[in-house]
PQR file with spaces between the fields and no chain letter, atoms N, CA, C, O and H, PARSE charges and radii, in Angstrom:
ATOM       1  N    MET     1     123.123  107.409  125.442 -0.4000 1.5000
ATOM       2  CA   MET     1     124.521  107.086  125.561 -0.0000 2.0000
ATOM       3  C    MET     1     124.670  105.630  125.982  0.5500 1.7000
ATOM       4  O    MET     1     123.693  104.986  126.364 -0.5500 1.4000
ATOM       5  N    TYR     2     125.877  105.120  125.914 -0.4000 1.5000
ATOM       6  CA   TYR     2     126.106  103.722  126.205 -0.0000 2.0000
ATOM       7  C    TYR     2     126.647  103.551  127.614  0.5500 1.7000
ATOM       8  O    TYR     2     127.599  104.226  128.006 -0.5500 1.4000
ATOM       9  H    TYR     2     126.671  105.644  125.605  0.4000 1.0000
ATOM      10  N    HIS     3     126.039  102.647  128.377 -0.4000 1.5000
ATOM      11  CA   HIS     3     126.518  102.272  129.691 -0.0000 2.0000
ATOM      12  C    HIS     3     126.750  100.773  129.691  0.5500 1.7000
ATOM      13  O    HIS     3     126.040  100.037  129.006 -0.5500 1.4000
ATOM      14  H    HIS     3     125.266  102.099  128.059  0.4000 1.0000
ATOM      15  N    HIS     4     127.708  100.323  130.432 -0.4000 1.5000
ATOM      16  CA   HIS     4     127.912   98.899  130.637 -0.0000 2.0000
ATOM      17  C    HIS     4     127.059   98.527  131.842  0.5500 1.7000
ATOM      18  O    HIS     4     127.444   98.800  132.979 -0.5500 1.4000
ATOM      19  H    HIS     4     128.285  100.921  130.989  0.4000 1.0000
ATOM      20  N    SER     5     125.917   97.913  131.610 -0.4000 1.5000
ATOM      21  CA   SER     5     124.999   97.627  132.703 -0.0000 2.0000
ATOM      22  C    SER     5     125.281   96.314  133.394  0.5500 1.7000
ATOM      23  O    SER     5     124.687   96.035  134.436 -0.5500 1.4000
ATOM      24  H    SER     5     125.604   97.690  130.686  0.4000 1.0000
ATOM      25  N    GLY     6     126.165   95.498  132.851 -0.4000 1.5000
ATOM      26  CA   GLY     6     126.397   94.175  133.400 -0.0000 2.0000
ATOM      27  C    GLY     6     127.249   94.133  134.651  0.5500 1.7000
ATOM      28  O    GLY     6     127.228   93.119  135.349 -0.5500 1.4000
ATOM      29  H    GLY     6     126.647   95.725  132.005  0.4000 1.0000
ATOM      30  N    CYS     7     128.001   95.182  134.974 -0.4000 1.5000
ATOM      31  CA   CYS     7     128.917   95.097  136.100 -0.0000 2.0000
ATOM      32  C    CYS     7     128.216   95.324  137.428  0.5500 1.7000
ATOM      33  O    CYS     7     128.708   94.871  138.462 -0.5500 1.4000
ATOM      34  H    CYS     7     128.017   96.005  134.406  0.4000 1.0000
ATOM      35  N    GLY     8     127.076   96.017  137.430 -0.4000 1.5000
ATOM      36  CA   GLY     8     126.306   96.219  138.649 -0.0000 2.0000
ATOM      37  C    GLY     8     126.811   97.319  139.556  0.5500 1.7000
ATOM      38  O    GLY     8     126.249   97.523  140.632 -0.5500 1.4000
ATOM      39  H    GLY     8     126.676   96.385  136.590  0.4000 1.0000
ATOM      40  N    CYS     9     127.851   98.036  139.161 -0.4000 1.5000
ATOM      41  CA   CYS     9     128.327   99.118  140.019 -0.0000 2.0000
ATOM      42  C    CYS     9     127.309  100.250  140.017  0.5500 1.7000
ATOM      43  O    CYS     9     126.491  100.357  139.104 -0.5500 1.4000
ATOM      44  H    CYS     9     128.307   97.870  138.287  0.4000 1.0000
ATOM      45  N    GLU    10     127.362  101.087  141.036 -0.4000 1.5000
ATOM      46  CA   GLU    10     126.380  102.159  141.190 -0.0000 2.0000
ATOM      47  C    GLU    10     126.365  103.100  139.998  0.5500 1.7000
ATOM      48  O    GLU    10     125.304  103.579  139.599 -0.5500 1.4000
ATOM      49  H    GLU    10     128.026  101.001  141.778  0.4000 1.0000
ATOM      50  N    MET    11     127.529  103.369  139.428 -0.4000 1.5000
ATOM      51  CA   MET    11     127.587  104.297  138.304 -0.0000 2.0000
ATOM      52  C    MET    11     126.787  103.778  137.113  0.5500 1.7000
ATOM      53  O    MET    11     126.165  104.563  136.397 -0.5500 1.4000
ATOM      54  H    MET    11     128.391  102.980  139.752  0.4000 1.0000
ATOM      55  N    HIS    12     126.797  102.456  136.893 -0.4000 1.5000
ATOM      56  CA   HIS    12     126.114  101.903  135.746 -0.0000 2.0000
ATOM      57  C    HIS    12     124.661  101.579  136.025  0.5500 1.7000
ATOM      58  O    HIS    12     123.879  101.437  135.084 -0.5500 1.4000
ATOM      59  H    HIS    12     127.302  101.819  137.475  0.4000 1.0000
ATOM      60  N    THR    13     124.275  101.460  137.276 -0.4000 1.5000
ATOM      61  CA   THR    13     122.884  101.176  137.596 -0.0000 2.0000
ATOM      62  C    THR    13     122.113  102.449  137.919  0.5500 1.7000
ATOM      63  O    THR    13     120.882  102.439  137.919 -0.5500 1.4000
ATOM      64  H    THR    13     124.910  101.575  138.040  0.4000 1.0000
ATOM      65  N    ASN    14     122.810  103.533  138.190 -0.4000 1.5000
ATOM      66  CA   ASN    14     122.163  104.795  138.518 -0.0000 2.0000
ATOM      67  C    ASN    14     122.844  105.902  137.726  0.5500 1.7000
ATOM      68  O    ASN    14     123.919  106.372  138.096 -0.5500 1.4000
ATOM      69  H    ASN    14     123.810  103.541  138.189  0.4000 1.0000
ATOM      70  N    GLU    15     122.208  106.314  136.631 -0.4000 1.5000
ATOM      71  CA   GLU    15     122.813  107.322  135.754 -0.0000 2.0000
ATOM      72  C    GLU    15     123.038  108.653  136.456  0.5500 1.7000
ATOM      73  O    GLU    15     123.881  109.439  136.024 -0.5500 1.4000
ATOM      74  H    GLU    15     121.334  105.932  136.330  0.4000 1.0000
ATOM      75  N    ARG    16     122.303  108.918  137.527 -0.4000 1.5000
ATOM      76  CA   ARG    16     122.430  110.207  138.205 -0.0000 2.0000
ATOM      77  C    ARG    16     123.420  110.147  139.357  0.5500 1.7000
ATOM      78  O    ARG    16     123.451  111.042  140.203 -0.5500 1.4000
ATOM      79  H    ARG    16     121.618  108.279  137.877  0.4000 1.0000
ATOM      80  N    SER    17     124.209  109.117  139.390 -0.4000 1.5000
ATOM      81  CA   SER    17     125.207  108.955  140.431 -0.0000 2.0000
ATOM      82  C    SER    17     126.173  110.133  140.430  0.5500 1.7000
ATOM      83  O    SER    17     126.460  110.715  139.384 -0.5500 1.4000
ATOM      84  H    SER    17     124.184  108.390  138.704  0.4000 1.0000
ATOM      85  N    SER    18     126.668  110.474  141.609 -0.4000 1.5000
ATOM      86  CA   SER    18     127.657  111.553  141.687 -0.0000 2.0000
ATOM      87  C    SER    18     128.973  111.125  141.057  0.5500 1.7000
ATOM      88  O    SER    18     129.802  111.973  140.729 -0.5500 1.4000
ATOM      89  H    SER    18     126.435  110.001  142.458  0.4000 1.0000
ATOM      90  N    ASN    19     129.180  109.821  140.880 -0.4000 1.5000
ATOM      91  CA   ASN    19     130.401  109.298  140.268 -0.0000 2.0000
ATOM      92  C    ASN    19     130.295  109.248  138.756  0.5500 1.7000
ATOM      93  O    ASN    19     131.128  108.621  138.101 -0.5500 1.4000
ATOM      94  H    ASN    19     128.506  109.132  141.146  0.4000 1.0000
ATOM      95  N    HIS    20     129.308  109.883  138.201 -0.4000 1.5000
ATOM      96  CA   HIS    20     128.952  109.740  136.786 -0.0000 2.0000
ATOM      97  C    HIS    20     130.142  109.829  135.826  0.5500 1.7000
ATOM      98  O    HIS    20     130.193  109.079  134.851 -0.5500 1.4000
ATOM      99  H    HIS    20     128.632  110.392  138.733  0.4000 1.0000
ATOM     100  N    HIS    21     131.078  110.710  136.074 -0.4000 1.5000
ATOM     101  CA   HIS    21     132.188  110.878  135.145 -0.0000 2.0000
ATOM     102  C    HIS    21     133.492  110.300  135.682  0.5500 1.7000
ATOM     103  O    HIS    21     134.541  110.454  135.057 -0.5500 1.4000
ATOM     104  H    HIS    21     131.036  111.319  136.866  0.4000 1.0000
ATOM     105  N    GLU    22     133.434  109.641  136.828 -0.4000 1.5000
ATOM     106  CA   GLU    22     134.617  109.004  137.369 -0.0000 2.0000
ATOM     107  C    GLU    22     134.692  107.571  136.886  0.5500 1.7000
ATOM     108  O    GLU    22     133.681  106.978  136.510 -0.5500 1.4000
ATOM     109  H    GLU    22     132.581  109.516  137.336  0.4000 1.0000
ATOM     110  N    GLU    23     135.878  107.025  136.896 -0.4000 1.5000
ATOM     111  CA   GLU    23     136.045  105.635  136.478 -0.0000 2.0000
ATOM     112  C    GLU    23     135.483  104.711  137.544  0.5500 1.7000
ATOM     113  O    GLU    23     135.764  104.875  138.732 -0.5500 1.4000
ATOM     114  H    GLU    23     136.699  107.507  137.201  0.4000 1.0000
ATOM     115  N    CYS    24     134.687  103.738  137.116 -0.4000 1.5000
ATOM     116  CA   CYS    24     134.090  102.801  138.066 -0.0000 2.0000
ATOM     117  C    CYS    24     135.060  101.659  138.338  0.5500 1.7000
ATOM     118  O    CYS    24     136.106  101.547  137.698 -0.5500 1.4000
ATOM     119  H    CYS    24     134.458  103.604  136.152  0.4000 1.0000
ATOM     120  N    SER    25     134.700  100.825  139.285 -0.4000 1.5000
ATOM     121  CA   SER    25     135.575   99.723  139.669 -0.0000 2.0000
ATOM     122  C    SER    25     135.718   98.678  138.576  0.5500 1.7000
ATOM     123  O    SER    25     136.666   97.894  138.601 -0.5500 1.4000
ATOM     124  H    SER    25     133.850  100.916  139.804  0.4000 1.0000
ATOM     125  N    CYS    26     134.798   98.646  137.614 -0.4000 1.5000
ATOM     126  CA   CYS    26     134.891   97.643  136.548 -0.0000 2.0000
ATOM     127  C    CYS    26     135.708   98.153  135.366  0.5500 1.7000
ATOM     128  O    CYS    26     135.845   97.445  134.368 -0.5500 1.4000
ATOM     129  H    CYS    26     134.027   99.283  137.593  0.4000 1.0000
ATOM     130  N    GLY    27     136.249   99.358  135.455 -0.4000 1.5000
ATOM     131  CA   GLY    27     137.157   99.851  134.432 -0.0000 2.0000
ATOM     132  C    GLY    27     136.522  100.703  133.351  0.5500 1.7000
ATOM     133  O    GLY    27     137.211  101.106  132.413 -0.5500 1.4000
ATOM     134  H    GLY    27     136.137   99.933  136.265  0.4000 1.0000
ATOM     135  N    HIS    28     135.239  100.990  133.449 -0.4000 1.5000
ATOM     136  CA   HIS    28     134.586  101.842  132.451 -0.0000 2.0000
ATOM     137  C    HIS    28     134.645  103.289  132.911  0.5500 1.7000
ATOM     138  O    HIS    28     134.723  103.552  134.111 -0.5500 1.4000
ATOM     139  H    HIS    28     134.679  100.663  134.211  0.4000 1.0000
ATOM     140  N    HIS    29     134.609  104.199  132.007 -0.4000 1.5000
ATOM     141  CA   HIS    29     134.693  105.616  132.338 -0.0000 2.0000
ATOM     142  C    HIS    29     133.483  106.330  131.780  0.5500 1.7000
ATOM     143  O    HIS    29     133.432  106.612  130.583 -0.5500 1.4000
ATOM     144  H    HIS    29     134.546  103.985  131.032  0.4000 1.0000
ATOM     145  N    GLY    30     132.520  106.624  132.612 -0.4000 1.5000
ATOM     146  CA   GLY    30     131.357  107.389  132.198 -0.0000 2.0000
ATOM     147  C    GLY    30     130.716  106.878  130.930  0.5500 1.7000
ATOM     148  O    GLY    30     130.492  105.677  130.774 -0.5500 1.4000
ATOM     149  H    GLY    30     132.562  106.395  133.585  0.4000 1.0000
ATOM     150  N    HIS    31     130.422  107.788  130.026 -0.4000 1.5000
ATOM     151  CA   HIS    31     129.796  107.453  128.753 -0.0000 2.0000
ATOM     152  C    HIS    31     130.842  107.083  127.714  0.5500 1.7000
ATOM     153  O    HIS    31     131.938  107.643  127.690 -0.5500 1.4000
ATOM     154  H    HIS    31     130.604  108.764  130.152  0.4000 1.0000
ATOM     155  N    SER    32     130.490  106.140  126.862 -0.4000 1.5000
ATOM     156  CA   SER    32     131.342  105.856  125.708 -0.0000 2.0000
ATOM     157  C    SER    32     131.078  106.929  124.668  0.5500 1.7000
ATOM     158  O    SER    32     129.961  107.440  124.585 -0.5500 1.4000
ATOM     159  H    SER    32     129.599  105.686  126.882  0.4000 1.0000
ATOM     160  N    PRO    33     132.071  107.277  123.881 -0.5600 1.5000
ATOM     161  CA   PRO    33     131.818  108.286  122.855  0.2800 2.0000
ATOM     162  C    PRO    33     130.818  107.753  121.836  0.5500 1.7000
ATOM     163  O    PRO    33     130.826  106.564  121.516 -0.5500 1.4000
ATOM     164  N    ARG    34     129.974  108.616  121.335 -0.4000 1.5000
ATOM     165  CA   ARG    34     128.990  108.216  120.338 -0.0000 2.0000
ATOM     166  C    ARG    34     129.727  107.858  119.054  0.5500 1.7000
ATOM     167  O    ARG    34     130.638  108.572  118.635 -0.5500 1.4000
ATOM     168  H    ARG    34     129.967  109.582  121.594  0.4000 1.0000
ATOM     169  N    ARG    35     129.332  106.754  118.435 -0.4000 1.5000
ATOM     170  CA   ARG    35     130.000  106.270  117.233 -0.0000 2.0000
ATOM     171  C    ARG    35     128.957  105.979  116.174  0.5500 1.7000
ATOM     172  O    ARG    35     128.015  105.224  116.413 -0.5500 1.4000
ATOM     173  H    ARG    35     128.592  106.174  118.776  0.4000 1.0000
ATOM     174  N    PHE    36     129.119  106.567  115.024 -0.4000 1.5000
ATOM     175  CA   PHE    36     128.231  106.318  113.899 -0.0000 2.0000
ATOM     176  C    PHE    36     128.893  105.294  112.982  0.5500 1.7000
ATOM     177  O    PHE    36     130.111  105.311  112.804 -0.5500 1.4000
ATOM     178  H    PHE    36     129.885  107.181  114.831  0.4000 1.0000
ATOM     179  N    PRO    37     128.077  104.390  112.394 -0.5600 1.5000
ATOM     180  CA   PRO    37     128.665  103.393  111.496  0.2800 2.0000
ATOM     181  C    PRO    37     129.238  104.046  110.242  0.5500 1.7000
ATOM     182  O    PRO    37     128.714  105.046  109.750 -0.5500 1.4000
ATOM     183  N    THR    38     130.314  103.467  109.739 -0.4000 1.5000
ATOM     184  CA   THR    38     130.917  103.966  108.505 -0.0000 2.0000
ATOM     185  C    THR    38     130.081  103.483  107.326  0.5500 1.7000
ATOM     186  O    THR    38     129.266  102.573  107.477 -0.5500 1.4000
ATOM     187  H    THR    38     130.739  102.655  110.139  0.4000 1.0000
ATOM     188  N    SER    39     130.272  104.071  106.180 -0.4000 1.5000
ATOM     189  CA   SER    39     129.524  103.644  104.996 -0.0000 2.0000
ATOM     190  C    SER    39     129.869  102.199  104.649  0.5500 1.7000
ATOM     191  O    SER    39     129.010  101.457  104.172 -0.5500 1.4000
ATOM     192  H    SER    39     130.934  104.810  106.057  0.4000 1.0000
ATOM     193  N    GLU    40     131.113  101.794  104.881 -0.4000 1.5000
ATOM     194  CA   GLU    40     131.509  100.409  104.616 -0.0000 2.0000
ATOM     195  C    GLU    40     130.752   99.441  105.521  0.5500 1.7000
ATOM     196  O    GLU    40     130.329   98.369  105.086 -0.5500 1.4000
ATOM     197  H    GLU    40     131.811  102.397  105.268  0.4000 1.0000
ATOM     198  N    GLU    41     130.585   99.833  106.792 -0.4000 1.5000
ATOM     199  CA   GLU    41     129.833   98.988  107.720 -0.0000 2.0000
ATOM     200  C    GLU    41     128.366   98.893  107.312  0.5500 1.7000
ATOM     201  O    GLU    41     127.767   97.820  107.388 -0.5500 1.4000
ATOM     202  H    GLU    41     130.928  100.703  107.146  0.4000 1.0000
ATOM     203  N    ILE    42     127.798   99.986  106.888 -0.4000 1.5000
ATOM     204  CA   ILE    42     126.401   99.993  106.436 -0.0000 2.0000
ATOM     205  C    ILE    42     126.247   99.114  105.202  0.5500 1.7000
ATOM     206  O    ILE    42     125.297   98.337  105.105 -0.5500 1.4000
ATOM     207  H    ILE    42     128.284  100.858  106.826  0.4000 1.0000
ATOM     208  N    ILE    43     127.176   99.233  104.261 -0.4000 1.5000
ATOM     209  CA   ILE    43     127.135   98.409  103.040 -0.0000 2.0000
ATOM     210  C    ILE    43     127.225   96.934  103.409  0.5500 1.7000
ATOM     211  O    ILE    43     126.477   96.117  102.872 -0.5500 1.4000
ATOM     212  H    ILE    43     127.948   99.864  104.339  0.4000 1.0000
ATOM     213  N    GLN    44     128.128   96.586  104.314 -0.4000 1.5000
ATOM     214  CA   GLN    44     128.282   95.193  104.751 -0.0000 2.0000
ATOM     215  C    GLN    44     127.006   94.688  105.400  0.5500 1.7000
ATOM     216  O    GLN    44     126.544   93.588  105.101 -0.5500 1.4000
ATOM     217  H    GLN    44     128.736   97.250  104.750  0.4000 1.0000
ATOM     218  N    GLU    45     126.439   95.493  106.290 -0.4000 1.5000
ATOM     219  CA   GLU    45     125.212   95.104  106.984 -0.0000 2.0000
ATOM     220  C    GLU    45     124.054   94.920  105.998  0.5500 1.7000
ATOM     221  O    GLU    45     123.293   93.957  106.101 -0.5500 1.4000
ATOM     222  H    GLU    45     126.815   96.387  106.533  0.4000 1.0000
ATOM     223  N    MET    46     123.927   95.828  105.064 -0.4000 1.5000
ATOM     224  CA   MET    46     122.866   95.719  104.067 -0.0000 2.0000
ATOM     225  C    MET    46     123.074   94.509  103.168  0.5500 1.7000
ATOM     226  O    MET    46     122.107   93.846  102.792 -0.5500 1.4000
ATOM     227  H    MET    46     124.545   96.609  104.981  0.4000 1.0000
ATOM     228  N    GLY    47     124.319   94.213  102.819 -0.4000 1.5000
ATOM     229  CA   GLY    47     124.628   93.038  102.014 -0.0000 2.0000
ATOM     230  C    GLY    47     124.258   91.751  102.740  0.5500 1.7000
ATOM     231  O    GLY    47     123.704   90.827  102.145 -0.5500 1.4000
ATOM     232  H    GLY    47     125.105   94.751  103.124  0.4000 1.0000
ATOM     233  N    ASN    48     124.572   91.703  104.039 -0.4000 1.5000
ATOM     234  CA   ASN    48     124.199   90.537  104.843 -0.0000 2.0000
ATOM     235  C    ASN    48     122.682   90.390  104.917  0.5500 1.7000
ATOM     236  O    ASN    48     122.153   89.283  104.812 -0.5500 1.4000
ATOM     237  H    ASN    48     125.021   92.454  104.523  0.4000 1.0000
ATOM     238  N    TYR    49     121.993   91.502  105.099 -0.4000 1.5000
ATOM     239  CA   TYR    49     120.536   91.483  105.169 -0.0000 2.0000
ATOM     240  C    TYR    49     119.935   91.011  103.847  0.5500 1.7000
ATOM     241  O    TYR    49     118.973   90.241  103.844 -0.5500 1.4000
ATOM     242  H    TYR    49     122.422   92.401  105.185  0.4000 1.0000
ATOM     243  N    LEU    50     120.488   91.460  102.736 -0.4000 1.5000
ATOM     244  CA   LEU    50     120.014   91.035  101.416 -0.0000 2.0000
ATOM     245  C    LEU    50     120.183   89.527  101.249  0.5500 1.7000
ATOM     246  O    LEU    50     119.291   88.857  100.728 -0.5500 1.4000
ATOM     247  H    LEU    50     121.268   92.085  102.738  0.4000 1.0000
ATOM     248  N    LYS    51     121.314   88.996  101.686 -0.4000 1.5000
ATOM     249  CA   LYS    51     121.546   87.551  101.599 -0.0000 2.0000
ATOM     250  C    LYS    51     120.504   86.787  102.417  0.5500 1.7000
ATOM     251  O    LYS    51     120.002   85.751  101.981 -0.5500 1.4000
ATOM     252  H    LYS    51     122.038   89.541  102.109  0.4000 1.0000
ATOM     253  N    GLN    52     120.184   87.305  103.604 -0.4000 1.5000
ATOM     254  CA   GLN    52     119.170   86.663  104.445 -0.0000 2.0000
ATOM     255  C    GLN    52     117.811   86.682  103.751  0.5500 1.7000
ATOM     256  O    GLN    52     117.096   85.680  103.754 -0.5500 1.4000
ATOM     257  H    GLN    52     120.591   88.146  103.958  0.4000 1.0000
ATOM     258  N    LEU    53     117.459   87.813  103.161 -0.4000 1.5000
ATOM     259  CA   LEU    53     116.177   87.924  102.458 -0.0000 2.0000
ATOM     260  C    LEU    53     116.121   86.985  101.266  0.5500 1.7000
ATOM     261  O    LEU    53     115.101   86.338  101.030 -0.5500 1.4000
ATOM     262  H    LEU    53     118.040   88.626  103.159  0.4000 1.0000
ATOM     263  N    GLN    54     117.208   86.908  100.515 -0.4000 1.5000
ATOM     264  CA   GLN    54     117.245   86.018   99.355 -0.0000 2.0000
ATOM     265  C    GLN    54     117.112   84.559   99.781  0.5500 1.7000
ATOM     266  O    GLN    54     116.440   83.772   99.114 -0.5500 1.4000
ATOM     267  H    GLN    54     118.036   87.434  100.706  0.4000 1.0000
ATOM     268  N    SER    55     117.746   84.203  100.878 -0.4000 1.5000
ATOM     269  CA   SER    55     117.645   82.838  101.403 -0.0000 2.0000
ATOM     270  C    SER    55     116.215   82.540  101.834  0.5500 1.7000
ATOM     271  O    SER    55     115.692   81.458  101.566 -0.5500 1.4000
ATOM     272  H    SER    55     118.292   84.842  101.420  0.4000 1.0000
ATOM     273  N    GLU    56     115.597   83.484  102.490 -0.4000 1.5000
ATOM     274  CA   GLU    56     114.218   83.310  102.925 -0.0000 2.0000
ATOM     275  C    GLU    56     113.281   83.187  101.727  0.5500 1.7000
ATOM     276  O    GLU    56     112.381   82.347  101.728 -0.5500 1.4000
ATOM     277  H    GLU    56     116.022   84.363  102.707  0.4000 1.0000
ATOM     278  N    ALA    57     113.483   84.011  100.713 -0.4000 1.5000
ATOM     279  CA   ALA    57     112.651   83.953   99.504 -0.0000 2.0000
ATOM     280  C    ALA    57     112.812   82.601   98.815  0.5500 1.7000
ATOM     281  O    ALA    57     111.836   82.028   98.331 -0.5500 1.4000
ATOM     282  H    ALA    57     114.214   84.694  100.712  0.4000 1.0000
ATOM     283  N    LYS    58     114.032   82.095   98.772 -0.4000 1.5000
ATOM     284  CA   LYS    58     114.275   80.793   98.152 -0.0000 2.0000
ATOM     285  C    LYS    58     113.517   79.704   98.901  0.5500 1.7000
ATOM     286  O    LYS    58     112.915   78.827   98.280 -0.5500 1.4000
ATOM     287  H    LYS    58     114.825   82.561   99.165  0.4000 1.0000
ATOM     288  N    GLY    59     113.543   79.754  100.218 -0.4000 1.5000
ATOM     289  CA   GLY    59     112.820   78.787  101.035 -0.0000 2.0000
ATOM     290  C    GLY    59     111.323   78.855  100.791  0.5500 1.7000
ATOM     291  O    GLY    59     110.657   77.821  100.735 -0.5500 1.4000
ATOM     292  H    GLY    59     114.032   80.466  100.722  0.4000 1.0000
ATOM     293  N    ILE    60     110.791   80.047  100.646 -0.4000 1.5000
ATOM     294  CA   ILE    60     109.363   80.225  100.370 -0.0000 2.0000
ATOM     295  C    ILE    60     109.014   79.660   98.995  0.5500 1.7000
ATOM     296  O    ILE    60     108.000   78.981   98.836 -0.5500 1.4000
ATOM     297  H    ILE    60     111.332   80.887  100.691  0.4000 1.0000
ATOM     298  N    GLU    61     109.854   79.942   98.011 -0.4000 1.5000
ATOM     299  CA   GLU    61     109.621   79.415   96.659 -0.0000 2.0000
ATOM     300  C    GLU    61     109.624   77.888   96.671  0.5500 1.7000
ATOM     301  O    GLU    61     108.782   77.261   96.027 -0.5500 1.4000
ATOM     302  H    GLU    61     110.678   80.494   98.140  0.4000 1.0000
ATOM     303  N    GLU    62     110.567   77.288   97.401 -0.4000 1.5000
ATOM     304  CA   GLU    62     110.629   75.825   97.481 -0.0000 2.0000
ATOM     305  C    GLU    62     109.386   75.258   98.163  0.5500 1.7000
ATOM     306  O    GLU    62     108.845   74.242   97.726 -0.5500 1.4000
ATOM     307  H    GLU    62     111.250   77.798   97.924  0.4000 1.0000
ATOM     308  N    ARG    63     108.943   75.901   99.211 -0.4000 1.5000
ATOM     309  CA   ARG    63     107.743   75.441   99.922 -0.0000 2.0000
ATOM     310  C    ARG    63     106.515   75.559   99.037  0.5500 1.7000
ATOM     311  O    ARG    63     105.676   74.658   99.024 -0.5500 1.4000
ATOM     312  H    ARG    63     109.383   76.726   99.566  0.4000 1.0000
ATOM     313  N    LEU    64     106.393   76.649   98.302 -0.4000 1.5000
ATOM     314  CA   LEU    64     105.262   76.812   97.376 -0.0000 2.0000
ATOM     315  C    LEU    64     105.258   75.721   96.318  0.5500 1.7000
ATOM     316  O    LEU    64     104.205   75.180   95.980 -0.5500 1.4000
ATOM     317  H    LEU    64     107.074   77.381   98.313  0.4000 1.0000
ATOM     318  N    THR    65     106.423   75.402   95.803 -0.4000 1.5000
ATOM     319  CA   THR    65     106.536   74.344   94.786 -0.0000 2.0000
ATOM     320  C    THR    65     106.064   73.019   95.371  0.5500 1.7000
ATOM     321  O    THR    65     105.328   72.281   94.715 -0.5500 1.4000
ATOM     322  H    THR    65     107.278   75.842   96.078  0.4000 1.0000
ATOM     323  N    GLU    66     106.485   72.706   96.611 -0.4000 1.5000
ATOM     324  CA   GLU    66     106.062   71.479   97.281 -0.0000 2.0000
ATOM     325  C    GLU    66     104.547   71.453   97.475  0.5500 1.7000
ATOM     326  O    GLU    66     103.896   70.437   97.233 -0.5500 1.4000
ATOM     327  H    GLU    66     107.083   73.306   97.144  0.4000 1.0000
ATOM     328  N    MET    67     104.007   72.566   97.908 -0.4000 1.5000
ATOM     329  CA   MET    67     102.565   72.640   98.171 -0.0000 2.0000
ATOM     330  C    MET    67     101.754   72.446   96.887  0.5500 1.7000
ATOM     331  O    MET    67     100.706   71.801   96.899 -0.5500 1.4000
ATOM     332  H    MET    67     104.536   73.392   98.104  0.4000 1.0000
ATOM     333  N    LYS    68     102.246   73.009   95.783 -0.4000 1.5000
ATOM     334  CA   LYS    68     101.557   72.869   94.513 -0.0000 2.0000
ATOM     335  C    LYS    68     101.575   71.421   94.039  0.5500 1.7000
ATOM     336  O    LYS    68     100.599   70.945   93.459 -0.5500 1.4000
ATOM     337  H    LYS    68     103.097   73.533   95.773  0.4000 1.0000
ATOM     338  N    LYS    69     102.690   70.714   94.283 -0.4000 1.5000
ATOM     339  CA   LYS    69     102.813   69.307   93.890 -0.0000 2.0000
ATOM     340  C    LYS    69     101.854   68.429   94.716  0.5500 1.7000
ATOM     341  O    LYS    69     101.296   67.454   94.212 -0.5500 1.4000
ATOM     342  H    LYS    69     103.483   71.101   94.754  0.4000 1.0000
ATOM     343  N    GLU    70     101.677   68.798   95.991 -0.4000 1.5000
ATOM     344  CA   GLU    70     100.824   68.027   96.897 -0.0000 2.0000
ATOM     345  C    GLU    70      99.347   68.192   96.562  0.5500 1.7000
ATOM     346  O    GLU    70      98.522   67.340   96.890 -0.5500 1.4000
ATOM     347  H    GLU    70     102.130   69.590   96.400  0.4000 1.0000
ATOM     348  N    GLY    71      99.040   69.266   95.925 -0.4000 1.5000
ATOM     349  CA   GLY    71      97.655   69.360   95.505 -0.0000 2.0000
ATOM     350  C    GLY    71      96.943   70.573   95.829  0.5500 1.7000
ATOM     351  O    GLY    71      95.766   70.705   95.496 -0.5500 1.4000
ATOM     352  H    GLY    71      99.711   69.958   95.658  0.4000 1.0000
């Protein structure tokens, strides 16, 4: 589950706290609901990853071309 660990309150630093389901002083309430990515989000993420891979491949191809010219 998701906890906000940055606030330092006892509830977020100790999962077994008796305050586990009470609202902490930093405004968070226990666990955040579990959220699964939508298909649109997955498609977007995969598209971004593909662009990164294509950019990396292009850089490798350019470097290989340079190396071949150098000898």
